[in-house]
C-alpha positions in Angstrom: -40.6 31.3 -25.3 -38.8 29.5 -22.5 -37.8 25.9 -23.5 -38.8 23.2 -21.0 -36.1 21.6 -19.0 -34.5 18.5 -20.5 -35.5 15.2 -18.9 -33.1 14.2 -16.1 -32.4 10.8 -17.8 -31.2 12.5 -20.9 -28.9 14.7 -18.8 -27.3 11.7 -17.2 -26.6 10.1 -20.6 -25.2 13.2 -22.2 -21.3 12.9 -22.3 -19.3 15.5 -20.3 -16.3 17.1 -22.0 -12.8 17.6 -20.7 -10.7 19.7 -23.1 -13.0 18.8 -26.0 -12.8 15.1 -25.2 -16.1 13.4 -24.2 -16.3 11.6 -20.9 -19.0 8.9 -20.7 -21.3 9.2 -17.7 -22.0 5.9 -15.9 -24.9 5.1 -13.6 -25.0 2.6 -10.7 -26.2 -0.3 -12.8 -23.5 -0.1 -15.5 -21.3 -3.2 -15.6 -18.1 -1.1 -15.1 -19.6 0.3 -11.9 -20.7 -3.1 -10.6 -17.2 -4.5 -11.2 -15.7 -1.5 -9.5 -17.7 -2.3 -6.4 -16.7 -5.9 -6.5 -13.1 -5.1 -6.9 -13.2 -3.2 -3.7 -14.8 -6.0 -1.8 -13.2 -9.2 -3.2 -9.6 -10.1 -2.8 -9.9 -13.0 -5.2 -11.2 -10.8 -8.0 -8.4 -8.2 -7.5 -5.8 -10.9 -7.9 -7.5 -12.8 -10.7 -7.9 -9.5 -12.7 -4.5 -8.1 -11.5 -6.0 -4.7 -10.5 -7.0 -2.9 -7.4 -9.1 0.2 -6.5 -7.5 3.4 -5.2 -9.6 6.2 -3.8 -8.9 9.9 -3.5 -6.7 12.6 -5.0 -3.6 11.7 -3.0 -3.5 8.0 -4.0 -4.3 8.7 -7.6 -1.6 11.4 -7.8 0.9 9.0 -6.1 0.0 6.3 -8.7 0.5 8.7 -11.6 3.9 9.9 -10.1 5.0 6.2 -9.9 4.0 5.5 -13.5 1.5 2.8 -12.4 -0.6 1.5 -15.2 -4.2 2.6 -15.0 -7.1 0.6 -16.3 -9.5 3.5 -15.8 -10.2 6.6 -13.7 -13.7 7.4 -12.4 -14.7 10.9 -11.3 -17.8 12.3 -9.7 -19.6 14.1 -12.5 -20.2 17.1 -10.3 -16.4 17.5 -9.9 -15.3 17.0 -13.5 -14.8 20.8 -14.1 -13.9 21.6 -10.5 -10.6 23.4 -9.7 -9.5 20.7 -7.2 -9.3 17.9 -9.8 -8.3 20.0 -12.9 -4.6 19.2 -12.7 -4.8 15.4 -11.9 -7.5 14.9 -14.6 -5.3 16.7 -17.2 -2.3 14.5 -16.2 -4.4 11.4 -16.5 -5.7 12.4 -19.9 -2.2 13.2 -21.1 -1.1 9.8 -19.9 -3.8 8.1 -21.9 -5.9 7.0 -19.0 -9.4 6.2 -19.9 -11.8 8.6 -18.0 -15.4 8.0 -16.9 -17.8 10.1 -14.9 -20.1 8.6 -12.3 -23.6 10.0 -12.2 -25.2 11.5 -9.0 -24.4 9.5 -5.9 -23.0 6.5 -7.7 -19.5 7.1 -6.4 -20.7 7.1 -2.8 -22.1 3.6 -3.4 -19.0 2.0 -4.8 -16.3 3.7 -2.6 -14.9 2.1 0.6 -13.9 5.3 2.3 -16.1 6.6 5.2 -16.0 10.0 3.5 -16.7 9.5 -0.2 -13.9 10.6 -2.5 -14.5 12.4 -5.8 -12.0 10.2 -7.6 -11.5 6.5 -7.9 -8.9 4.7 -10.0 -8.4 1.1 -11.1 -4.7 0.4 -11.3 -2.5 -2.6 -12.1 -1.2 -4.7 -9.2 2.6 -4.9 -9.6 3.7 -8.5 -9.2 7.1 -8.8 -7.5 9.0 -11.9 -6.6 11.3 -12.7 -3.7 14.4 -12.1 -5.7 13.4 -8.6 -6.7 14.4 -6.5 -3.7 17.5 -4.3 -4.1 20.6 -5.2 -2.1 20.5 -2.4 0.4 18.1 -2.1 3.3 16.3 -4.7 5.4 13.3 -6.7 4.2 10.2 -6.3 6.3 8.0 -9.5 6.6 4.5 -9.2 7.9 3.3 -12.6 9.0 -0.4 -13.0 9.9 -0.7 -9.2 10.2 -4.5 -8.8 9.6 -5.3 -5.2 10.3 -5.2 -3.1 7.2 -4.3 0.0 9.2 -1.2 -1.6 10.6 -0.2 -3.0 7.3 -0.6 0.3 5.6 1.3 2.1 8.3 4.2 -0.4 8.0 4.3 0.1 4.2 4.5 3.8 4.8 7.3 3.5 7.4 9.1 1.1 5.1 9.1 3.7 2.3 10.3 6.4 4.7 13.1 4.3 6.1 14.4 2.8 2.9 13.3 -0.8 3.4 14.2 -3.0 0.5 10.7 -4.7 0.3 7.7 -5.6 2.3 6.6 -9.2 2.3 3.1 -10.4 3.2 2.9 -14.0 4.4 0.6 -16.4 6.2 -2.9 -15.0 6.7 -1.9 -11.3 6.4 -4.4 -8.8 5.0 -4.3 -8.2 1.3 -1.9 -5.3 0.7 -4.2 -4.1 -2.0 -7.3 -4.0 0.3 -8.8 -0.5 -0.1 -8.1 0.3 3.6 -4.5 -0.9 3.4 -4.0 1.3 0.3 -5.4 4.4 2.1 -3.3 3.7 5.2 -0.1 3.4 3.0 -0.7 7.0 1.8 0.7 6.2 -1.6 3.9 4.5 -0.3 2.7 1.2 -1.7 3.6 2.4 -5.2 7.2 3.2 -4.0 8.1 0.0 -2.2 8.3 -3.5 -3.7 5.4 -5.5 -2.3 5.7 -9.3 -2.2 3.0 -11.9 -1.3 4.5 -15.3 -0.6 4.1 -18.3 1.8 6.5 -18.0 4.8 8.2 -21.3 3.8 9.2 -19.7 0.6 10.5 -16.7 2.4 12.6 -18.9 4.6 14.0 -20.9 1.7 14.9 -17.8 -0.2 16.5 -16.2 2.8 18.7 -19.3 3.3 19.7 -19.4 -0.3 20.9 -15.8 -0.4 22.3 -15.4 3.1 19.7 -13.2 4.7 19.1 -13.6 8.4 15.6 -13.9 9.6 15.0 -11.9 12.8 11.8 -12.5 14.8 10.2 -9.6 16.7 8.9 -10.9 20.0 7.4 -9.4 23.1 10.0 -10.8 25.5 13.7 -11.4 24.6 17.1 -11.0 26.2 18.2 -9.0 23.2 17.0 -5.4 22.7 16.4 -4.2 19.2 19.0 -1.5 19.5 21.6 -4.2 20.1 20.8 -6.0 16.8 23.0 -5.4 13.8 20.6 -4.3 11.0 23.4 -3.3 8.7 24.0 -6.9 7.5 21.4 -8.5 5.1 18.4 -9.3 7.2 14.6 -9.7 7.2 12.6 -8.5 10.2 9.5 -10.6 10.9 6.5 -8.9 12.5 3.7 -11.2 13.8 0.0 -11.0 14.4 -1.4 -8.1 16.3 -2.8 -10.1 19.2 -0.9 -13.4 19.3 2.5 -12.4 17.8 4.6 -15.1 16.1 3.7 -18.7 16.8 6.4 -21.1 18.0 6.8 -22.8 14.6 7.5 -19.5 12.8 9.9 -18.3 15.6 11.7 -21.6 15.2 12.4 -21.0 11.6 14.0 -17.6 12.3 17.7 -17.2 13.1 17.3 -15.1 16.2 14.9 -13.0 18.2 14.8 -9.6 19.7 12.3 -7.3 21.4 11.6 -3.7 22.1 12.3 -2.8 25.8 9.3 -1.2 27.5 8.5 0.3 30.9 5.0 0.7 32.4 2.1 -1.7 32.3 1.7 -2.3 28.6 2.2 -5.9 27.5 3.1 -5.1 23.9 3.2 -2.5 21.2 0.9 -2.0 18.2 2.3 -4.0 15.3 2.5 -0.8 13.2 4.4 1.1 15.9 6.8 -1.8 16.7 7.7 -2.4 13.1 8.2 1.3 12.5 10.6 1.6 15.5 12.7 -1.3 14.1 13.0 -0.1 10.5 14.0 3.4 11.7 16.6 1.9 14.0 17.9 0.0 11.0 18.0 3.3 9.0 19.9 5.0 11.9 22.5 2.2 11.9 23.0 2.3 8.2 23.4 6.0 8.1 25.8 5.8 11.0 27.8 3.1 9.3 27.9 5.1 6.1 29.0 8.3 7.8 31.8 6.5 9.7 33.3 5.5 6.3 33.1 9.0 4.8 34.3 11.1 7.7 38.0 12.1 7.5 40.3 10.7 10.2 40.9 12.9 13.2 44.2 14.8 13.2 
């Protein structure tokens, strides 16, 4: 005799197993799932709870590599035993991360990505103060940078170029916005991130001898003429309006990126990336000049 199929509801409530450990399956109305959705949408909730939402295998892997503290990891129930996620789920389990499976299309409803990801993590926001950055490298200050794509790109460039820290001031986008996190490609876990009013940035810079350098559209000084080897903080302004007069007045000097053609300005992500890699070039050049033997 053929047994009748089990009711679908029962199937959804039956725990899945990963290496003999049960994984609870959650539906869209579960309180954890509702909170997961709100965390992705509300900056205030992210900061009050001290956690953010990361989506996709790459971000989750980057967080595990950086030993970031996980509150929980959610996986599409259809992918729990898939080959693609086997390694990262085993790593998470071994690290003591609490795992949950999301039933059916639940994950598609809570995720922010245009293409739903099979893996979503809730991780701790690392709170860093202005006195945390290491001594070497420039500090990158994003003031009123509101586009999450630009912000994430600048975090990624900061990581690649050895920037000491990235500061978000004014009305800048939340660095832990899901779109910013994706654009950072995991670099947000490798660079100190600071959120502070610009006035505090100025006061701290004055107290420790860091020059504040304003990036502007038009200046007599080209960025390649600026000495980035000395302690400094590069200030990048809003995508459309740049830095206002008050902010520029609080900076020690200004520079621009020379351009030809009809474009009035560069994308904030591109401009900031050019500057931090010029700073890297200068530091590497200064370092090599001290290590090369004298000419015979």
